SEPADO-117749 format. One record per residue (C-alpha): residue in one letter; x, y, z. Coordinates in steps of 0.2 Angstrom, whole numbers, padded with zeros to 4 digits, always signed. Example, Ala and Ser with C-alpha at 12.3 -4.5 7.8 and 13.67 -1.06 7.14 Angstrom:
// SEPADO-117749
A+0062-0022+0039
S+0068-0005+0036
This chain:
// SEPADO-117749
X-0044-0119-0144
X-0028-0123-0134
X-0026-0118-0116
X-0013-0106-0120
X-0024-0097-0133
X-0038-0097-0122
X-0028-0089-0108
X-0022-0076-0120
X-0039-0071-0126
X-0045-0070-0108
X-0030-0060-0103
X-0034-0048-0118
X-0051-0047-0112
X-0046-0043-0094
X-0035-0029-0100
X-0047-0022-0112
X-0062-0023-0100
X-0052-0013-0087
X-0061+0003-0086
X-0054+0011-0070
X-0038+0017-0079
X-0024+0013-0091
X-0016-0003-0088
X-0017-0015-0073
X-0003-0016-0060
X+0006-0033-0060
X+0002-0036-0041
X-0017-0034-0046
X-0017-0044-0062
X-0021-0061-0054
X-0036-0054-0044
X-0042-0045-0060
X-0040-0061-0070
X-0049-0072-0057
X-0063-0060-0055
X-0067-0060-0073
X-0063-0079-0077
X-0065-0087-0060
X-0047-0094-0061
X-0029-0089-0058
X-0017-0087-0073
X-0009-0104-0074
X+0009-0098-0077
X+0017-0114-0069
X+0006-0126-0079
X+0013-0117-0094
X+0031-0119-0089
X+0035-0102-0082
X+0042-0100-0064
X+0033-0084-0062
X+0019-0073-0069
X+0031-0060-0074
X+0041-0072-0086
X+0025-0078-0094
X+0019-0061-0098
X+0036-0056-0105
X+0034-0071-0117
X+0018-0065-0125
X+0022-0047-0131
X+0008-0048-0143
X-0004-0049-0129
X+0003-0038-0115
X+0017-0026-0113
X+0024-0020-0097
X+0030-0003-0091
X+0035+0004-0074
X+0026+0019-0067
X+0033+0033-0057
X+0033+0023-0041
X+0043+0009-0049
X+0028-0003-0049
X+0026-0014-0065
X+0010-0010-0075
X+0002-0021-0088
X-0006-0014-0104
X-0015-0023-0118
X-0004-0024-0134
X-0013-0015-0148
X-0022-0027-0160
X-0038-0027-0170
X-0045-0040-0158
X-0041-0030-0142
X-0048-0014-0150
X-0064-0023-0155
X-0067-0031-0138
X-0063-0014-0129
X-0075-0005-0139
X-0089-0017-0137
X-0087-0020-0118
X-0084-0002-0114
X-0100+0003-0123
X-0110-0007-0112
X-0102-0007-0095
X-0104+0006-0081
X-0094+0008-0065
X-0110+0003-0056
X-0112-0014-0065
X-0095-0020-0067
X-0095-0032-0052
X-0077-0032-0052
X-0064-0024-0041
X-0056-0009-0049
X-0038-0007-0054
X-0026+0000-0041
X-0019+0016-0047
X-0001+0017-0040
X+0004+0033-0050
X+0008+0043-0035
X+0023+0053-0028
X+0033+0042-0016
X+0044+0050-0002
X+0061+0045-0006
X+0075+0040+0006
X+0081+0059+0007
X+0067+0067+0016
X+0071+0084+0008
X+0068+0080-0010
X+0051+0076-0017
X+0049+0065-0033
X+0038+0073-0046
X+0038+0082-0062
X+0050+0097-0064
X+0041+0113-0060
X+0044+0125-0074
X+0041+0143-0068
X+0040+0159-0078
X+0051+0167-0064
X+0066+0179-0066
X+0083+0172-0063
X+0091+0186-0053
X+0091+0204-0047
X+0102+0219-0053
X+0108+0232-0041
X+0119+0247-0042
X+0137+0248-0035
X+0140+0263-0024
X+0156+0272-0027
X+0154+0283-0011
X+0161+0278+0005
X+0156+0262+0013
X+0142+0266+0025
X+0151+0259+0040
X+0170+0258+0037
X+0172+0274+0028
X+0184+0266+0015
X+0182+0266-0003
X+0179+0248-0010
X+0190+0244-0025
X+0183+0234-0040
X+0191+0222-0052
X+0187+0208-0064
X+0190+0190-0059
X+0205+0182-0065
X+0196+0170-0076
X+0184+0183-0084
X+0183+0185-0102
X+0170+0195-0111
X+0158+0186-0121
X+0167+0179-0137
X+0161+0186-0153
X+0152+0200-0145
X+0148+0214-0157
X+0142+0227-0145
X+0151+0241-0136
X+0152+0236-0117
X+0157+0253-0111
X+0141+0261-0119
X+0130+0247-0112
X+0138+0249-0095
X+0135+0268-0095
X+0117+0266-0100
X+0114+0253-0086
X+0122+0265-0073
X+0109+0278-0079
X+0095+0265-0077
X+0102+0260-0059
X+0101+0279-0055
X+0082+0278-0058
X+0080+0262-0048
X+0092+0264-0033
X+0084+0249-0024
X+0088+0238-0039
X+0077+0228-0051
X+0074+0211-0058
X+0086+0206-0072
X+0071+0200-0083
X+0065+0218-0083
X+0082+0225-0090
X+0079+0222-0108
X+0062+0231-0107
X+0069+0246-0097
X+0084+0247-0109
X+0072+0247-0124
X+0060+0260-0117
X+0075+0272-0113
X+0086+0270-0127
X+0075+0263-0141
X+0087+0249-0144
X+0087+0231-0139
X+0099+0226-0125
X+0113+0215-0133
X+0111+0197-0128
X+0129+0196-0124
X+0127+0210-0111
X+0116+0199-0101
X+0129+0185-0099
X+0143+0198-0094
X+0132+0207-0081
X+0138+0197-0067
X+0156+0202-0070
X+0153+0221-0070
X+0155+0222-0052
X+0161+0240-0053
X+0143+0246-0058
X+0131+0233-0052
X+0129+0217-0042
X+0119+0202-0049
X+0112+0188-0038
X+0104+0173-0045
X+0086+0171-0040
X+0089+0184-0026
X+0086+0202-0025
X+0102+0208-0017
X+0109+0226-0015
X+0127+0227-0017
X+0138+0222-0002
X+0142+0241+0001
X+0125+0242+0009
X+0131+0229+0022
X+0140+0236+0037
X+0156+0227+0035
X+0162+0224+0052
X+0171+0209+0059
X+0157+0206+0071
X+0147+0191+0066
X+0128+0193+0066
X+0120+0189+0082
X+0114+0172+0086
X+0096+0168+0083
X+0085+0173+0098
X+0070+0163+0104
X+0055+0167+0093
X+0043+0179+0103
X+0029+0168+0097
X+0036+0152+0104
X+0045+0157+0119
X+0038+0156+0137
X+0027+0169+0144
X+0041+0176+0155
X+0051+0180+0139
X+0037+0190+0130
X+0044+0205+0120
X+0036+0222+0119
X+0023+0224+0105
X+0028+0242+0102
X+0044+0253+0101
X+0047+0267+0114
X+0047+0285+0106
X+0065+0287+0110
X+0070+0270+0102
X+0059+0274+0087
X+0068+0291+0085
X+0085+0284+0086
X+0082+0271+0073
X+0075+0284+0061
X+0090+0295+0063
X+0101+0280+0059
X+0092+0274+0044
X+0090+0292+0036
X+0109+0292+0034
X+0109+0276+0023
X+0097+0280+0008
X+0103+0264-0001
X+0098+0253+0014
X+0105+0245+0029
X+0107+0226+0033
X+0097+0222+0048
X+0110+0211+0056
X+0122+0226+0056
X+0110+0237+0065
X+0116+0232+0083
X+0134+0237+0080
X+0129+0253+0072
X+0117+0257+0086
X+0130+0253+0099
X+0144+0263+0090
X+0132+0278+0088
X+0123+0279+0105
X+0135+0269+0116
X+0121+0257+0122
X+0115+0240+0116
X+0100+0238+0104
X+0086+0229+0113
X+0085+0211+0107
X+0067+0211+0103
X+0069+0224+0088
X+0078+0211+0077
X+0066+0197+0083
X+0051+0207+0077
X+0056+0219+0063
X+0038+0222+0059
X+0039+0235+0074
X+0048+0246+0062
X+0036+0244+0047
X+0027+0261+0051
X+0042+0271+0047
X+0054+0259+0038
X+0053+0248+0022
X+0059+0231+0025
X+0065+0220+0011
X+0069+0201+0012
X+0081+0198-0002
X+0085+0180+0004
X+0069+0169+0004
X+0079+0156+0014
X+0085+0167+0027
X+0072+0180+0034
X+0085+0187+0046
X+0094+0194+0031
X+0083+0209+0029
X+0087+0226+0022
X+0080+0242+0030
X+0076+0258+0021
X+0070+0274+0029
X+0053+0279+0021
X+0050+0296+0014
X+0033+0305+0016
X+0028+0299-0001
X+0033+0281+0003
X+0024+0282+0020
X+0008+0286+0010
X+0011+0271-0001
X+0016+0261+0013
X+0000+0263+0023
X-0009+0255+0009
X+0003+0240+0009
X+0001+0238+0028
X-0018+0237+0026
X-0015+0224+0012
X-0004+0215+0023
X-0016+0215+0038
X-0030+0209+0026
X-0019+0195+0020
X-0015+0190+0038
X-0033+0190+0042
X-0036+0178+0028
X-0022+0167+0034
X-0030+0166+0051
X-0047+0162+0044
X-0040+0149+0032
X-0029+0141+0046
X-0045+0137+0056
X-0055+0132+0041
X-0061+0114+0042
X-0055+0100+0030
X-0066+0085+0027
X-0061+0069+0036
X-0052+0055+0027
X-0064+0041+0025
X-0057+0023+0025
X-0059+0014+0009
X-0074+0002+0009
X-0064-0012+0002
X-0057-0025+0015
X-0040-0025+0007
X-0035-0008+0001
X-0018-0005-0007
X-0008+0008+0003
X+0008+0017+0002
X+0017+0015+0019
X+0027+0029+0026
X+0038+0030+0042
X+0034+0024+0059
X+0041+0030+0076
X+0031+0016+0083
X+0019+0003+0076
X+0004+0011+0085
X+0006+0026+0073
X+0012+0020+0056
X+0010+0033+0042
X+0001+0027+0026
X-0008+0034+0011
X-0022+0025+0003
X-0021+0022-0016
X-0035+0024-0028
X-0046+0036-0037
X-0053+0045-0022
X-0036+0045-0014
X-0019+0046-0023
X-0026+0051-0039
X-0036+0065-0031
X-0021+0071-0022
X-0010+0071-0037
X-0023+0081-0046
X-0024+0094-0032
X-0005+0096-0032
X-0005+0099-0050
X-0018+0113-0047
X-0007+0120-0033
X+0008+0120-0044
X-0001+0130-0057
X-0008+0142-0045
X+0008+0146-0035
X+0023+0141-0045
X+0022+0155-0058
X+0022+0168-0045
X+0038+0176-0037
X+0041+0179-0019
X+0044+0197-0020
X+0040+0213-0029
X+0033+0206-0045
X+0019+0198-0035
X+0015+0210-0022
X-0002+0212-0030
X-0005+0193-0029
X-0008+0188-0011
X-0007+0170-0015
X+0012+0172-0020
X+0016+0182-0004
X+0025+0173+0010
X+0015+0173+0026
X+0020+0187+0037
X+0013+0179+0053
X+0015+0161+0057
X+0007+0151+0071
X+0008+0133+0076
X-0006+0123+0069
X-0008+0135+0054
X-0012+0127+0037
X-0002+0134+0023
X+0005+0130+0005
X+0024+0126+0005
X+0036+0127-0009
X+0049+0113-0006
X+0067+0116-0004
X+0070+0110-0022
X+0057+0122-0029
X+0049+0108-0038
X+0033+0105-0028
X+0019+0115-0019
X+0012+0105-0005
X-0001+0107+0008
X+0007+0108+0026
X+0003+0112+0044
X+0015+0123+0054
X+0021+0113+0069
X+0035+0124+0076
X+0040+0142+0073
X+0058+0146+0075
X+0068+0162+0073
X+0071+0161+0054
X+0064+0144+0050
X+0048+0135+0052
X+0045+0117+0054
X+0030+0110+0044
X+0021+0093+0042
X+0016+0089+0025
X-0002+0083+0028
X-0003+0073+0012
X+0014+0065+0013
X+0016+0061+0031
X+0033+0068+0036
X+0040+0084+0043
X+0053+0097+0036
X+0062+0113+0042
X+0061+0126+0029
X+0063+0145+0027
X+0048+0155+0032
X+0049+0163+0015
X+0043+0147+0007
X+0027+0147+0017
X+0012+0154+0008
X-0007+0156+0012
X-0017+0141+0007
X-0031+0146-0004
X-0048+0141+0002
X-0051+0130-0014
X-0037+0118-0008
X-0046+0114+0008
X-0059+0102-0001
X-0048+0086-0001
X-0045+0077+0015
X-0028+0076+0021
X-0021+0060+0013
X-0008+0055+0026
X-0016+0045+0040
X-0011+0034+0053
X-0014+0015+0057
X-0010+0003+0070
X-0002-0014+0067
X-0012-0028+0075
X-0003-0039+0087
X+0012-0027+0089
X+0004-0016+0103
X+0016-0023+0117
X+0031-0021+0106
X+0027-0005+0097
X+0043+0004+0101
X+0055-0010+0101
X+0071-0006+0090
X+0071-0023+0082
X+0053-0022+0077
X+0055-0005+0070
X+0071-0010+0060
X+0062-0024+0053
X+0047-0014+0048
X+0058-0001+0040
X+0066-0014+0029
X+0051-0023+0024
X+0037-0010+0023
X+0043+0009+0023
X+0041+0017+0006
X+0032+0001-0002
X+0015-0002-0009
X+0007-0015+0002
X-0010-0023+0005
X-0019-0018+0021
X-0032-0029+0029
X-0043-0018+0040
X-0048-0026+0056
X-0056-0011+0064
X-0062+0005+0056
X-0059+0017+0070
X-0050+0034+0070
X-0034+0024+0069
X-0038+0009+0059
X-0031-0008+0066
X-0023-0017+0051
X-0012-0031+0045
X+0000-0027+0031
X+0004-0039+0017
X+0018-0039+0004
X+0010-0047-0011
X+0024-0044-0024
X+0031-0062-0022
X+0024-0079-0026
X+0019-0081-0007
X+0011-0066+0002
X+0022-0060+0017
X+0013-0055+0033
X+0022-0039+0038
X+0015-0039+0056
X+0021-0057+0059
X+0038-0054+0052
X+0040-0039+0064
X+0035-0051+0079
X+0048-0063+0073
X+0062-0050+0074
X+0061-0052+0093
X+0066-0070+0093
X+0082-0075+0101
X+0091-0085+0088
X+0102-0093+0102
X+0086-0103+0107
X+0083-0110+0090
X+0085-0128+0086
X+0103-0133+0082
X+0105-0137+0064
X+0123-0142+0059
X+0127-0153+0044
X+0135-0170+0048
X+0129-0169+0066
X+0118-0182+0074
X+0104-0180+0087
X+0096-0192+0099
X+0079-0191+0108
X+0071-0183+0093
X+0052-0183+0093
X+0043-0184+0076
X+0027-0173+0078
X+0019-0173+0060
X+0020-0182+0043
X+0013-0173+0028
X+0006-0182+0012
X+0022-0177+0002
X+0034-0186+0014
X+0040-0170+0023
X+0039-0171+0042
X+0042-0160+0057
X+0052-0165+0072
X+0059-0158+0088
X+0077-0158+0092
X+0083-0157+0110
X+0089-0139+0113
X+0090-0125+0126
X+0075-0117+0117
X+0064-0132+0119
X+0068-0135+0137
X+0064-0116+0141
X+0048-0118+0130
X+0042-0133+0140
X+0046-0124+0156
X+0036-0108+0152
X+0021-0118+0145
X+0020-0128+0161
X+0020-0112+0171
X+0006-0105+0159
X-0004-0121+0162
X-0003-0118+0181
X-0007-0099+0178
X-0023-0104+0168
X-0028-0116+0182
X-0027-0103+0195
X-0034-0088+0186
X-0046-0097+0174
X-0045-0095+0155
X-0061-0087+0150
X-0054-0069+0152
X-0040-0074+0140
X-0052-0078+0125
X-0046-0071+0109
X-0058-0058+0104
X-0050-0052+0087
X-0042-0066+0077
X-0032-0062+0062
X-0019-0071+0051
X-0002-0071+0059
X-0008-0069+0076
X+0001-0079+0090
X-0009-0087+0104
X-0012-0103+0113
X-0022-0119+0109
X-0023-0136+0117
X-0014-0151+0108
X-0017-0168+0116
X-0022-0160+0132
X-0008-0147+0134
X-0007-0129+0129
X+0004-0126+0114
X+0009-0111+0104
X-0001-0108+0088
X-0001-0096+0074
X-0018-0092+0065
X-0015-0096+0046
X-0033-0093+0039
X-0050-0088+0044
X-0066-0096+0038
X-0078-0082+0044
X-0080-0077+0062
X-0081-0094+0070
X-0069-0106+0062
X-0051-0104+0058
X-0035-0114+0053
X-0020-0114+0065
X-0002-0121+0065
X+0006-0128+0080
X+0022-0119+0077
X+0032-0130+0089
X+0025-0146+0082
X+0022-0143+0063
X+0004-0149+0065
X-0010-0140+0056
X-0028-0140+0063
X-0045-0131+0061
X-0053-0125+0077
X-0067-0114+0083
X-0061-0097+0089
X-0067-0101+0107
X-0054-0114+0108
X-0040-0101+0107
X-0032-0091+0121
X-0022-0076+0122
X-0004-0078+0129
X-0005-0072+0148
X+0006-0055+0150
X+0018-0063+0162
X+0024-0075+0149
X+0022-0065+0133
X+0040-0059+0131
X+0048-0076+0135
X+0037-0085+0123
X+0039-0072+0109
X+0058-0074+0111
X+0059-0093+0108
X+0059-0097+0089
X+0048-0111+0083
X+0054-0128+0088
X+0047-0138+0074
X+0061-0142+0061
X+0055-0146+0044
X+0064-0161+0037
X+0065-0172+0021
X+0073-0190+0020
X+0089-0188+0011
X+0094-0199-0004
X+0076-0205-0006
X+0071-0202-0024
X+0052-0204-0028
X+0050-0210-0046
X+0034-0207-0057
X+0025-0190-0053
X+0037-0186-0038
X+0024-0188-0025
X+0022-0201-0011
X+0009-0214-0012
X-0004-0216+0002
X+0004-0233+0006
X+0021-0225+0009
X+0014-0210+0019
X+0004-0222+0030
X+0019-0234+0033
X+0030-0219+0038
X+0018-0212+0050
X+0016-0229+0058
X+0034-0231+0060
X+0039-0214+0068
X+0024-0203+0072
X+0024-0197+0090
X+0039-0207+0094
X+0052-0198+0105
X+0066-0210+0104
X+0071-0207+0086
X+0088-0201+0080
X+0093-0190+0065
X+0109-0186+0056
X+0108-0170+0046
X+0115-0172+0028
X+0112-0155+0021
X+0102-0139+0023
X+0092-0130+0010
X+0089-0112+0015
X+0080-0109-0001
X+0066-0120+0005
X+0063-0111+0021
X+0077-0120+0030
X+0072-0138+0026
X+0084-0151+0033
X+0088-0166+0023
X+0091-0180+0036
X+0094-0198+0039
X+0080-0204+0051
X+0082-0219+0063
X+0068-0226+0073
X+0079-0227+0089
X+0094-0220+0097
X+0106-0231+0086
X+0111-0220+0072
X+0128-0228+0069
X+0122-0241+0055
X+0116-0231+0040
X+0107-0247+0034
X+0095-0246+0049
X+0089-0229+0043
X+0071-0227+0037
X+0079-0219+0021
X+0087-0236+0016
X+0072-0246+0022
X+0059-0236+0012
X+0071-0235-0004
X+0072-0254-0004
X+0053-0257-0002
X+0040-0256-0015
X+0030-0243-0006
X+0033-0230-0020
X+0028-0241-0034
X+0012-0233-0040
X-0002-0246-0043
X-0013-0242-0057
X-0024-0228-0051
X-0012-0223-0036
X-0024-0229-0023
X-0020-0239-0007
X-0020-0258-0007
X-0034-0268+0001
X-0022-0271+0016
X-0022-0253+0021
X-0031-0251+0038
X-0045-0239+0041
X-0048-0231+0058
X-0062-0238+0069
X-0079-0229+0066
X-0074-0223+0048
X-0088-0226+0036
X-0083-0238+0022
X-0079-0229+0005
X-0094-0228-0006
X-0094-0239-0021
X-0105-0240-0037
X-0115-0255-0028
X-0118-0246-0012
X-0133-0235-0013
X-0131-0217-0006
X-0144-0206+0002
X-0145-0189-0007
X-0151-0173+0001
X-0169-0167-0004
X-0171-0156-0019
X-0171-0138-0016
X-0189-0130-0015
X-0192-0118-0030
X-0206-0105-0033
X-0219-0110-0046
X-0213-0107-0064
X-0224-0095-0074
X-0224-0082-0088
X-0215-0066-0090
X-0221-0055-0075
X-0214-0039-0068
X-0201-0041-0054
X-0214-0037-0041
X-0223-0053-0045
X-0217-0062-0029
X-0224-0079-0032
X-0212-0082-0046
X-0197-0074-0039
X-0183-0079-0028
X-0167-0070-0022
X-0152-0078-0028
X-0133-0076-0029
X-0124-0080-0045
X-0109-0090-0040
X-0103-0095-0058
X-0107-0087-0075
X-0100-0094-0091
X-0112-0087-0103
X-0131-0084-0104
X-0134-0102-0108
X-0125-0108-0093
X-0123-0101-0075
X-0126-0107-0057
X-0137-0099-0045
X-0138-0101-0026
X-0154-0097-0016
X-0151-0082-0005
X-0162-0089+0009
X-0152-0104+0013
X-0135-0095+0012
X-0132-0095+0030
X-0135-0113+0032
X-0122-0117+0019
X-0109-0106+0028
X-0113-0116+0044
X-0112-0132+0035
X-0094-0128+0028
X-0088-0123+0045
X-0093-0140+0052
X-0085-0149+0038
X-0069-0140+0041
X-0069-0144+0059
X-0073-0162+0055
X-0061-0166+0041
X-0046-0156+0046
X-0039-0169+0056
X-0022-0177+0055
X-0019-0196+0052
X-0035-0197+0041
X-0035-0212+0029
X-0038-0207+0011
X-0050-0217+0001
X-0052-0223-0017
X-0063-0211-0027
X-0076-0217-0040
X-0084-0208-0054
X-0101-0201-0051
X-0100-0203-0033
X-0102-0190-0019
X-0088-0186-0007
X-0081-0172+0003
X-0065-0164-0005
X-0053-0151+0001
X-0052-0137-0012
X-0039-0124-0007
X-0043-0121+0012
X-0061-0127+0012
X-0070-0143+0012
X-0084-0145-0001
X-0097-0157-0006
X-0092-0164-0023
X-0097-0176-0037
X-0082-0185-0044
X-0082-0183-0063
X-0067-0192-0067
X-0051-0201-0060
X-0035-0196-0069
X-0020-0207-0071
X-0008-0195-0062
X-0017-0196-0045
X-0029-0181-0048
X-0047-0181-0048
X-0059-0170-0057
X-0074-0164-0046
X-0089-0154-0047
X-0094-0143-0032
X-0112-0146-0029
X-0115-0131-0019
X-0105-0118-0030
X-0106-0125-0047
X-0087-0125-0050
X-0076-0138-0058
X-0059-0142-0049
X-0045-0153-0050
X-0039-0160-0033
X-0027-0173-0027
X-0035-0190-0024
X-0028-0189-0006
X-0040-0174-0002
X-0056-0185-0004
X-0066-0190+0012
X-0082-0199+0014
X-0097-0187+0015
X-0105-0192+0031
X-0124-0192+0033
X-0123-0177+0044
X-0117-0167+0029
X-0130-0174+0017
X-0145-0166+0025
X-0144-0148+0017
X-0150-0149-0001
X-0136-0145-0013
X-0136-0126-0016
X-0130-0124-0033
X-0142-0125-0047
X-0138-0124-0066
X-0148-0111-0075
X-0150-0102-0092
X-0156-0085-0096
X-0174-0083-0102
X-0179-0070-0115
X-0165-0073-0127
X-0162-0084-0141
X-0150-0099-0137
X-0135-0098-0148
X-0116-0100-0148
X-0111-0085-0137
X-0096-0075-0142
X-0082-0072-0130
X-0087-0053-0130
X-0105-0058-0125
X-0099-0070-0112
X-0088-0057-0104
X-0102-0044-0104
X-0114-0056-0096
X-0101-0062-0083
X-0098-0044-0078
X-0116-0040-0075
X-0121-0056-0065
X-0107-0066-0058
X-0104-0065-0039
X-0119-0053-0037
X-0136-0054-0028
X-0150-0053-0040
X-0168-0058-0042
X-0172-0073-0052
X-0190-0075-0060
X-0192-0093-0064
X-0198-0097-0081
X-0196-0116-0082
X-0189-0131-0073
X-0180-0145-0082
X-0181-0160-0070
X-0168-0174-0070
X-0164-0190-0060
X-0150-0182-0051
X-0151-0165-0042
X-0135-0158-0051
X-0143-0162-0068
X-0158-0151-0065
X-0158-0135-0075
X-0168-0119-0073
X-0173-0106-0086
X-0174-0089-0077
X-0175-0070-0080
X-0162-0061-0070
X-0165-0044-0063
X-0153-0032-0055
X-0163-0022-0042
X-0148-0013-0034
X-0152+0003-0043
X-0164+0015-0036
X-0170+0023-0052
X-0175+0007-0061
X-0174-0012-0062
X-0162-0019-0075
X-0167-0034-0084
X-0151-0044-0090
X-0159-0051-0105
X-0163-0034-0112
X-0144-0029-0110
X-0139-0045-0119
X-0152-0042-0133
X-0145-0024-0136
X-0127-0031-0136
X-0131-0044-0149
X-0139-0030-0160
X-0124-0019-0159
X-0112-0033-0162
X-0122-0038-0177
X-0120-0020-0183
X-0102-0019-0180
X-0099-0035-0190
């Protein structure tokens, strides 16, 4: 099977085996694939610049769609093979035994740029569209003048109407006489049918709004005709301070005086069709020649014992209509007051009801939706996943169903959940209908104003000012889910948490995006580092925000066709790129500040500046050749060893964390402002033939010529911004840059340094550093570590038969006939060994050596050094190696091999090849291999040793073991039983 076909089959298996939801997000596909296969999807080796283009080229395997948040999600294309694998795998797997990270579900509502509009499904309400009210032909209640009526100029009766408008208008007038306070338009057909035994013509509904001489229609609002409004030229009074939010000195009376109560009753009795509340002050002044006390309008509920109060405009509670109540009304009203008080009591009780705290996800790198940030010590975010975004979406769906089909007024007076809260207090929890009437969200009241209220959406993390009429009681069943909006603190940005440049960079890079969060501390406000993993290279958001504080005027000067003398070459990489320092104002200032920091450390002592919390992207200080220099942490190997980059030198190194120091506060701002002074360069007009890489001979010659020289000169030929500001230069070994023939570019091009010799290794004339052990050869005997001690082999016992058992970790699992186990008891020794190897081998200027087949070396694989066995040397400079402690096969560059010194040969090789006991050996199918891998790979298990097959070399030894999963409390799970059951079902399917 070709590599492409194998990749396709494994990709199908990944998508089919994903049990946590439909599809896998593109940002998670690589990790899902690697978790299942142990390898990344090799899109570059298959000729594709990105994973996205590869996936689009294989529509028979995968199809891609964008979810509601805009993220790309991958789905398995329907095929008989896919369906078969999914059926078999899903039948066996449970969420408890997958052993794989679950898919990140990003189907969540994202807060858009406009804070007053929420994304989501359109809320379809069974609500009425408007109210119908009579027109009063009597005198205007205030002006005393009759109000003329007329049709608008553009009014035309409904075309094709086959009904008598005059007859319908007369009947509607009769209906309105029975309902002087108006009624909902949706009820008109029913009332019309009950009174006249006929259906209301549909055309009449369309024409209603134009019949202003008999009625007034307001869309979605129950409004009486404007005749009820005191039509004066005096505008309504400005909003007064809310009595519940004003200072104590401004408190309002809680009752009305008997005299004021009597006068208001006398006024209202004259207006049986109602009176607009904001017209009451003028009417009161005109009638009684004195001002109406301001607290009356501020608290209209004071009138509720003798007055009916209607709020026809949900978005403006100040626009209330007052009706004098009759004795019969008073009797009915007493019941509604009791109901209102009961509802208020429920609201007070629910406002103090506790909500479960939001638990931080267990995973170290959860996906999060990032919100806004007033400062980086309080960044709003929401966790993504089954117990978070999915649970919140399900809750909001239930709230929409519970609230959305209920009106805000008369139709739902018997439904307390649909009634706006009459009394609002700061801190109260509520259900809020958004301005667009599309969502019902949980919120907390943060400020109560005259006719508005400011609420904080506890699941979305932003605030909004809305009408009081859109705030409802939050039913107790919606208190079970923790509030989803939480805060985090960005590590390393504490001193700059409110800097405008930092916040601007954060807004552009993180706000509204789904990112990965590395959780450093799990406190009430977690300390995190955010990463954007949507590109080929992960972007550290924290580090990018810090770089926003850099003063670009202090950067190294890079101008095309300019020449610079007194250039210092600080490092040379194996691919021929090098880093140098150009004289600049920033370099001079950096040197000055570091000298002051050196003196400061000398006077204060450095122990108090030890780095207690290292993380990727953190800036601090470390010594380079006896002097303190700026570094950035690039990788962590556990808690003791980490990789750093000297940002002003371009030098990479591995150190122990105790070698790092925090930047002293007096120098922090100045050092942050200076951009890195190491300029990445390539030699211009120097084409490397063959595979495109430099030979070890060329690298060594170049290092000997210029490394650590401070008298070089460079002339910049061009700049390549796409490669992180790489400068293509002509490099001269001294200050004479006038003669191009003297450049190292010309000298190397004319030499034979780039002629690859056979297997690409250095010639015998290459020097080795003193003290370096000679390269191992086939004639040089090597001392191997002792064999691992194993328990005695025996028969099939129970898992509690300790003499034949050992705790193991399965590092690699191909199928039941081949997997690799590591003894758990020595795991800590392997961790310490690898840390020591990192510290020893991660040194610059190391001389590569020629690797030989079947010999033991140290090899750098990704960011770690491993003890390896060379399995083969390829003609392109790559070496096939076998990791002796982990059991994995890798391809590495020959330049990444080093002698394995005796100190690193003491610990027995930790990887042991094994096969599963209790099953018949066979050619295992892909489905069976996936099932086995999901149950055992990267899991701690108990191995019961059945047999040992000894061999001359330790890496050829093979065990036969039973594997037992003891993680379940109910029972022990024997893996061979699972495989036997699977084979039986597979046979039945076939």
